[in-house]
TORKOL-4160 file (C-alpha; in steps of 0.2 Angstrom, whole numbers, padded with zeros to 4 digits, m for minus):
140
<pt num="1" X="0000" Y="0000" Z="0000"/>
<pt num="2" X="0008" Y="0016" Z="m0005"/>
<pt num="3" X="0009" Y="0031" Z="0008"/>
<pt num="4" X="m0001" Y="0047" Z="0003"/>
<pt num="5" X="0009" Y="0063" Z="0005"/>
<pt num="6" X="0002" Y="0067" Z="0022"/>
<pt num="7" X="0007" Y="0050" Z="0028"/>
<pt num="8" X="0027" Y="0050" Z="0023"/>
<pt num="9" X="0029" Y="0066" Z="0030"/>
<pt num="10" X="0022" Y="0058" Z="0048"/>
<pt num="11" X="0035" Y="0044" Z="0048"/>
<pt num="12" X="0049" Y="0056" Z="0044"/>
<pt num="13" X="0060" Y="0055" Z="0058"/>
<pt num="14" X="0056" Y="0069" Z="0074"/>
<pt num="15" X="0069" Y="0080" Z="0079"/>
<pt num="16" X="0081" Y="0075" Z="0094"/>
<pt num="17" X="0073" Y="0082" Z="0110"/>
<pt num="18" X="0058" Y="0088" Z="0103"/>
<pt num="19" X="0049" Y="0101" Z="0115"/>
<pt num="20" X="0036" Y="0088" Z="0118"/>
<pt num="21" X="0041" Y="0070" Z="0118"/>
<pt num="22" X="0029" Y="0059" Z="0105"/>
<pt num="23" X="0022" Y="0043" Z="0115"/>
<pt num="24" X="0015" Y="0029" Z="0113"/>
<pt num="25" X="m0001" Y="0024" Z="0125"/>
<pt num="26" X="m0014" Y="0007" Z="0122"/>
<pt num="27" X="m0026" Y="0010" Z="0134"/>
<pt num="28" X="m0047" Y="0011" Z="0133"/>
<pt num="29" X="m0057" Y="0024" Z="0122"/>
<pt num="30" X="m0069" Y="0032" Z="0132"/>
<pt num="31" X="m0082" Y="0048" Z="0127"/>
<pt num="32" X="m0081" Y="0061" Z="0143"/>
<pt num="33" X="m0097" Y="0070" Z="0148"/>
<pt num="34" X="m0090" Y="0085" Z="0140"/>
<pt num="35" X="m0092" Y="0088" Z="0122"/>
<pt num="36" X="m0080" Y="0083" Z="0112"/>
<pt num="37" X="m0068" Y="0077" Z="0126"/>
<pt num="38" X="m0060" Y="0060" Z="0125"/>
<pt num="39" X="m0050" Y="0049" Z="0137"/>
<pt num="40" X="m0040" Y="0035" Z="0135"/>
<pt num="41" X="m0040" Y="0025" Z="0151"/>
<pt num="42" X="m0034" Y="0010" Z="0158"/>
<pt num="43" X="m0017" Y="0017" Z="0149"/>
<pt num="44" X="m0001" Y="0005" Z="0149"/>
<pt num="45" X="0017" Y="0009" Z="0152"/>
<pt num="46" X="0020" Y="0025" Z="0139"/>
<pt num="47" X="0034" Y="0024" Z="0129"/>
<pt num="48" X="0042" Y="0039" Z="0118"/>
<pt num="49" X="0043" Y="0036" Z="0100"/>
<pt num="50" X="0053" Y="0043" Z="0084"/>
<pt num="51" X="0038" Y="0045" Z="0073"/>
<pt num="52" X="0022" Y="0052" Z="0074"/>
<pt num="53" X="0014" Y="0038" Z="0065"/>
<pt num="54" X="0011" Y="0021" Z="0068"/>
<pt num="55" X="0017" Y="0006" Z="0059"/>
<pt num="56" X="0005" Y="m0010" Z="0053"/>
<pt num="57" X="0022" Y="m0017" Z="0060"/>
<pt num="58" X="0018" Y="m0008" Z="0079"/>
<pt num="59" X="0000" Y="m0012" Z="0078"/>
<pt num="60" X="0001" Y="m0031" Z="0079"/>
<pt num="61" X="0014" Y="m0028" Z="0094"/>
<pt num="62" X="0004" Y="m0016" Z="0103"/>
<pt num="63" X="m0011" Y="m0026" Z="0103"/>
<pt num="64" X="m0002" Y="m0038" Z="0117"/>
<pt num="65" X="0003" Y="m0025" Z="0127"/>
<pt num="66" X="m0007" Y="m0025" Z="0144"/>
<pt num="67" X="m0019" Y="m0010" Z="0150"/>
<pt num="68" X="m0014" Y="0000" Z="0164"/>
<pt num="69" X="m0019" Y="0011" Z="0177"/>
<pt num="70" X="m0016" Y="0026" Z="0169"/>
<pt num="71" X="m0028" Y="0041" Z="0161"/>
<pt num="72" X="m0025" Y="0054" Z="0148"/>
<pt num="73" X="m0037" Y="0066" Z="0141"/>
<pt num="74" X="m0034" Y="0063" Z="0122"/>
<pt num="75" X="m0031" Y="0083" Z="0112"/>
<pt num="76" X="m0035" Y="0085" Z="0092"/>
<pt num="77" X="m0050" Y="0071" Z="0092"/>
<pt num="78" X="m0058" Y="0080" Z="0074"/>
<pt num="79" X="m0047" Y="0068" Z="0064"/>
<pt num="80" X="m0050" Y="0051" Z="0072"/>
<pt num="81" X="m0069" Y="0051" Z="0076"/>
<pt num="82" X="m0079" Y="0047" Z="0067"/>
<pt num="83" X="m0085" Y="0060" Z="0050"/>
<pt num="84" X="m0101" Y="0063" Z="0057"/>
<pt num="85" X="m0095" Y="0068" Z="0074"/>
<pt num="86" X="m0081" Y="0077" Z="0066"/>
<pt num="87" X="m0090" Y="0087" Z="0057"/>
<pt num="88" X="m0102" Y="0093" Z="0076"/>
<pt num="89" X="m0084" Y="0100" Z="0081"/>
<pt num="90" X="m0080" Y="0119" Z="0081"/>
<pt num="91" X="m0084" Y="0124" Z="0062"/>
<pt num="92" X="m0080" Y="0109" Z="0053"/>
<pt num="93" X="m0098" Y="0108" Z="0050"/>
<pt num="94" X="m0098" Y="0123" Z="0042"/>
<pt num="95" X="m0083" Y="0122" Z="0031"/>
<pt num="96" X="m0082" Y="0106" Z="0026"/>
<pt num="97" X="m0097" Y="0093" Z="0018"/>
<pt num="98" X="m0095" Y="0077" Z="0023"/>
<pt num="99" X="m0086" Y="0072" Z="0007"/>
<pt num="100" X="m0074" Y="0083" Z="0013"/>
<pt num="101" X="m0071" Y="0076" Z="0032"/>
<pt num="102" X="m0056" Y="0067" Z="0031"/>
<pt num="103" X="m0059" Y="0056" Z="0048"/>
<pt num="104" X="m0052" Y="0040" Z="0051"/>
<pt num="105" X="m0066" Y="0034" Z="0064"/>
<pt num="106" X="m0054" Y="0023" Z="0075"/>
<pt num="107" X="m0057" Y="0032" Z="0090"/>
<pt num="108" X="m0072" Y="0024" Z="0096"/>
<pt num="109" X="m0079" Y="0022" Z="0114"/>
<pt num="110" X="m0076" Y="0007" Z="0124"/>
<pt num="111" X="m0063" Y="m0001" Z="0111"/>
<pt num="112" X="m0043" Y="m0007" Z="0114"/>
<pt num="113" X="m0036" Y="0008" Z="0105"/>
<pt num="114" X="m0016" Y="0014" Z="0105"/>
<pt num="115" X="m0011" Y="0031" Z="0101"/>
<pt num="116" X="0002" Y="0042" Z="0096"/>
<pt num="117" X="0006" Y="0061" Z="0101"/>
<pt num="118" X="0013" Y="0075" Z="0108"/>
<pt num="119" X="0014" Y="0073" Z="0129"/>
<pt num="120" X="0008" Y="0085" Z="0137"/>
<pt num="121" X="0013" Y="0086" Z="0156"/>
<pt num="122" X="m0001" Y="0093" Z="0162"/>
<pt num="123" X="m0019" Y="0089" Z="0177"/>
<pt num="124" X="m0023" Y="0080" Z="0168"/>
<pt num="125" X="m0008" Y="0074" Z="0157"/>
<pt num="126" X="m0013" Y="0075" Z="0139"/>
<pt num="127" X="m0008" Y="0068" Z="0123"/>
<pt num="128" X="m0011" Y="0078" Z="0107"/>
<pt num="129" X="m0014" Y="0065" Z="0096"/>
<pt num="130" X="m0006" Y="0062" Z="0078"/>
<pt num="131" X="m0010" Y="0044" Z="0075"/>
<pt num="132" X="m0023" Y="0032" Z="0082"/>
<pt num="133" X="m0026" Y="0013" Z="0078"/>
<pt num="134" X="m0040" Y="0002" Z="0085"/>
<pt num="135" X="m0032" Y="m0014" Z="0091"/>
<pt num="136" X="m0050" Y="m0023" Z="0089"/>
<pt num="137" X="m0056" Y="m0028" Z="0108"/>
<pt num="138" X="m0068" Y="m0021" Z="0119"/>
<pt num="139" X="m0060" Y="m0015" Z="0135"/>
<pt num="140" X="m0065" Y="m0016" Z="0154"/>
């Protein structure tokens, strides 16, 4: 499968010593009580990554990673929810017709997922998403 130019750019090496590290975490996607705010609950071990995207090889390995106790707020979810939800975030519905929405649908409540993104040390800790893959399992 050929990568698009965007996907190729996402696969480029991240500069040494970035301001916010790119992290990889496996956990459970949950929509919070606040509109368009998602959390990653049951987050397993957080590891740093040199790439913003998740490869097919990583996906196969990530499915085996155990869940854990950590919780993160997910930022930048509009590209990873389904297209209908994406159009309700901000002004997307006003500027993008349904055929132009670029949303993967990988962020689905109750699913075990792997995420990569910029780690934001805060309270609560946040991950600004660059990649999400559904690992095909339900969460507790």
